[in-house]
C-alpha positions in Angstrom: -86.3 -32.6 4.1 -86.2 -28.9 4.3 -84.8 -26.9 1.3 -81.6 -26.3 3.4 -79.3 -23.6 2.2 -76.0 -25.2 1.1 -73.0 -24.8 3.4 -69.6 -24.4 1.8 -66.7 -26.6 2.7 -64.8 -23.6 4.1 -67.7 -23.0 6.5 -67.7 -26.6 7.6 -64.0 -26.6 8.2 -64.2 -23.4 10.2 -67.0 -24.9 12.3 -65.0 -28.0 12.9 -61.9 -26.0 13.9 -64.0 -24.0 16.4 -65.4 -27.3 17.8 -61.8 -28.5 18.1 -60.8 -25.5 20.1 -63.8 -26.1 22.5 -62.9 -29.8 22.8 -59.2 -28.9 23.6 -60.4 -26.6 26.4 -62.8 -29.2 27.8 -60.1 -31.8 27.5 -57.8 -29.7 29.6 -60.4 -29.4 32.3 -61.0 -33.2 32.3 -57.3 -33.8 32.6 -57.4 -31.8 35.9 -59.7 -34.4 37.4 -57.7 -34.5 40.6 -58.7 -30.8 41.1 -62.2 -30.8 39.7 -63.5 -34.3 39.9 -65.6 -34.2 43.1 -68.9 -36.0 43.0 -70.8 -32.7 42.5 -67.9 -30.9 40.7 -68.2 -29.0 37.4 -66.9 -31.9 35.3 -69.9 -34.1 36.2 -72.2 -31.4 35.0 -70.2 -30.9 31.8 -70.3 -34.7 31.2 -74.1 -34.6 31.4 -74.4 -31.5 29.3 -72.1 -32.9 26.6 -74.1 -36.1 26.5 -77.5 -34.3 26.0 -75.9 -31.9 23.5 -74.4 -34.8 21.5 -77.8 -36.7 21.4 -79.8 -33.6 20.2 -77.1 -32.2 18.0 -76.6 -35.4 16.1 -80.3 -36.2 16.1 -81.4 -32.8 14.7 -78.4 -32.5 12.4 -78.9 -35.8 10.6 -82.7 -35.4 10.2 -83.3 -31.6 9.8 -79.9 -30.3 8.8 -76.8 -28.5 10.2 -78.6 -25.5 11.6 -81.1 -27.5 13.6 -78.2 -29.7 14.7 -76.3 -26.7 16.1 -79.5 -25.5 17.8 -79.8 -28.9 19.4 -76.2 -29.0 20.5 -75.8 -25.4 21.8 -79.3 -24.5 22.9 -81.7 -27.4 23.5 -79.1 -29.8 25.1 -77.9 -27.2 27.7 -81.6 -26.3 28.4 -82.4 -29.9 29.3 -79.4 -30.1 31.7 -80.2 -26.8 33.3 -83.8 -28.0 34.1 -82.6 -31.4 35.3 -80.0 -29.7 37.6 -82.8 -27.7 39.2 -84.9 -30.8 39.7 -81.9 -32.7 41.2 -81.6 -29.9 43.9 -85.3 -30.2 44.7 -86.3 -26.9 43.1 -89.9 -27.2 41.9 -90.7 -25.8 38.5 -92.3 -22.3 38.4 -94.2 -20.4 35.8 -91.2 -18.2 35.3 -89.0 -21.2 34.6 -91.4 -22.7 32.2 -91.7 -19.3 30.4 -87.9 -18.9 30.3 -87.2 -22.4 29.0 -90.0 -22.2 26.4 -88.5 -18.9 25.2 -85.0 -20.3 25.0 -86.2 -23.3 23.0 -88.4 -21.2 20.8 -85.3 -19.0 20.1 -83.3 -22.0 19.2 -85.9 -23.4 16.8 -86.6 -20.0 15.3 -82.9 -19.2 14.5 -82.5 -22.7 13.0 -85.7 -22.3 10.9 -84.5 -18.9 9.7 -81.1 -20.2 8.6 -82.4 -23.4 7.2 -85.6 -22.3 5.5 -86.0 -18.5 5.5 -86.5 -15.4 7.7 -90.3 -15.4 7.6 -90.6 -19.1 8.5 -88.0 -18.8 11.3 -89.7 -15.8 13.0 -93.1 -17.4 12.9 -91.8 -20.8 14.0 -89.7 -19.4 16.8 -92.7 -17.5 18.3 -95.2 -20.3 17.9 -92.7 -22.9 19.2 -92.2 -20.8 22.4 -95.9 -20.4 22.8 -96.9 -24.0 22.4 -94.0 -25.2 24.6 -95.2 -22.9 27.4 -98.8 -24.1 27.0 -97.6 -27.7 27.2 -95.6 -26.9 30.4 -98.6 -25.2 32.0 -100.8 -28.1 31.1 -98.5 -30.5 33.0 -96.6 -32.0 30.1 -93.2 -30.7 31.2 -90.4 -32.5 33.0 -91.0 -31.9 36.7 -89.6 -35.0 38.3 -86.0 -35.9 38.7 -85.2 -39.6 38.4 -81.8 -41.4 38.5 -81.5 -45.0 37.5 -78.6 -47.2 36.6 -80.6 -48.6 33.7 -83.2 -46.7 31.6 -86.9 -47.3 32.5 -90.1 -46.4 30.8 -92.1 -43.8 32.7 -95.5 -43.5 31.0 -96.2 -39.9 32.2 -92.7 -38.6 31.2 -92.8 -40.2 27.8 -96.3 -39.0 27.1 -95.3 -35.5 27.9 -92.3 -35.8 25.5 -94.6 -37.0 22.7 -97.1 -34.3 23.3 -94.5 -31.5 23.2 -93.2 -32.9 19.9 -96.7 -33.0 18.5 -97.3 -29.3 19.5 -93.9 -28.2 18.1 -94.8 -30.0 14.9 -98.2 -28.2 14.8 -96.2 -24.9 15.2 -94.2 -25.9 12.1 -97.4 -26.6 10.1 -99.0 -23.3 11.1 -95.7 -21.4 10.5 -95.5 -22.8 7.0 -99.1 -21.9 6.3 -98.7 -18.4 7.6 -95.7 -17.8 5.4 -97.4 -19.2 2.3 -95.2 -22.3 1.9 -96.8 -25.1 0.0 -94.7 -27.7 1.8 -95.9 -26.6 5.2 -97.7 -29.8 6.1 -94.7 -32.0 5.3 -92.3 -29.7 7.2 -94.6 -29.7 10.3 -95.0 -33.5 10.2 -91.2 -33.9 9.9 -90.5 -31.5 12.7 -93.1 -33.1 14.9 -91.7 -36.6 14.4 -88.1 -35.6 15.0 -88.9 -33.4 18.1 -91.1 -36.1 19.5 -88.6 -38.9 18.9 -85.7 -37.0 20.4 -87.7 -35.7 23.3 -88.7 -39.3 24.1 -85.1 -40.6 23.6 -83.7 -38.0 26.0 -86.5 -38.5 28.5 -85.9 -42.3 28.4 -82.1 -42.0 28.8 -81.7 -39.1 31.1 -82.0 -41.0 34.4 -79.3 -43.4 33.3 -77.1 -40.4 32.1 -77.5 -38.8 35.5 -76.5 -42.0 37.3 -73.5 -42.5 34.9 -72.2 -39.0 35.4 -72.5 -39.1 39.2 -70.7 -42.4 39.4 -67.8 -41.8 37.0 -64.4 -42.7 38.5 -62.0 -39.8 38.7 -59.5 -41.6 36.6 -62.1 -42.0 33.9 -62.5 -38.2 33.7 -58.8 -38.0 33.0 -59.1 -40.5 30.2 -62.0 -38.6 28.6 -59.9 -35.5 28.8 -57.0 -37.0 26.9 -59.5 -38.3 24.2 -61.1 -34.9 23.9 -57.7 -33.2 23.4 -56.8 -35.7 20.7 -60.1 -35.2 18.8 -59.9 -31.4 19.2 -56.4 -31.3 17.9 -57.3 -33.4 14.9 -60.3 -31.2 14.0 -58.1 -28.1 14.2 -55.6 -29.6 11.7 -58.3 -29.7 9.0 -57.9 -25.9 8.3 -54.2 -26.5 7.5 -54.7 -29.8 5.6 -57.2 -28.4 3.1 -54.8 -25.8 1.4 -52.2 -28.6 1.0 -54.7 -30.9 -0.7 -55.8 -28.1 -3.0 -52.4 -27.7 -4.5 
């Protein structure tokens, strides 16, 4: 594991409270399913985005630490949904899109590396991650086909691309560690490569089923999800008030 800088309990509670506010806002939208619940309405898109963000946020957070988890939830997850939404509308990928998405992902990895390991590592890792991701896209290892299945299926080309992108990001981690004089560079790069490859493969495997699920959600189910999000959001926000009481 990375030598992650310790996060204080106050920071964790503040973060959870902020997440609670976001969940309350999203829950209110879901409860308005009768206004926004059309097949191609915004709540379907939000459902897909939250699913990808949850997978990547939890996956990166558990394996690489809180900062990579936040990057997965707020940068990498939305980036995946953005590209899938383009493919669903029949928009073919362009060099500009590949460059933009590689830059966004590199920024996410770079900031997470900065906060988790150090500024020198984060800058190098962000730049190299963006570079290798763009190279992978240009070589044909990006997600360029939109698929929607009720049940997940293995698509050899898509899964191979996900694994290769993970390998290249792992290589960026190794080189970044070497450039910044970190003795644990090889271990860090291998760990990053395994995690990125595994999560890329997981999302690639699940995304057709996630797309089908979101497009076929009953309107009433959206309202139920809204009520659940409001309850969870309210519970998270109460933590900032419970901690002072327990400290006495």
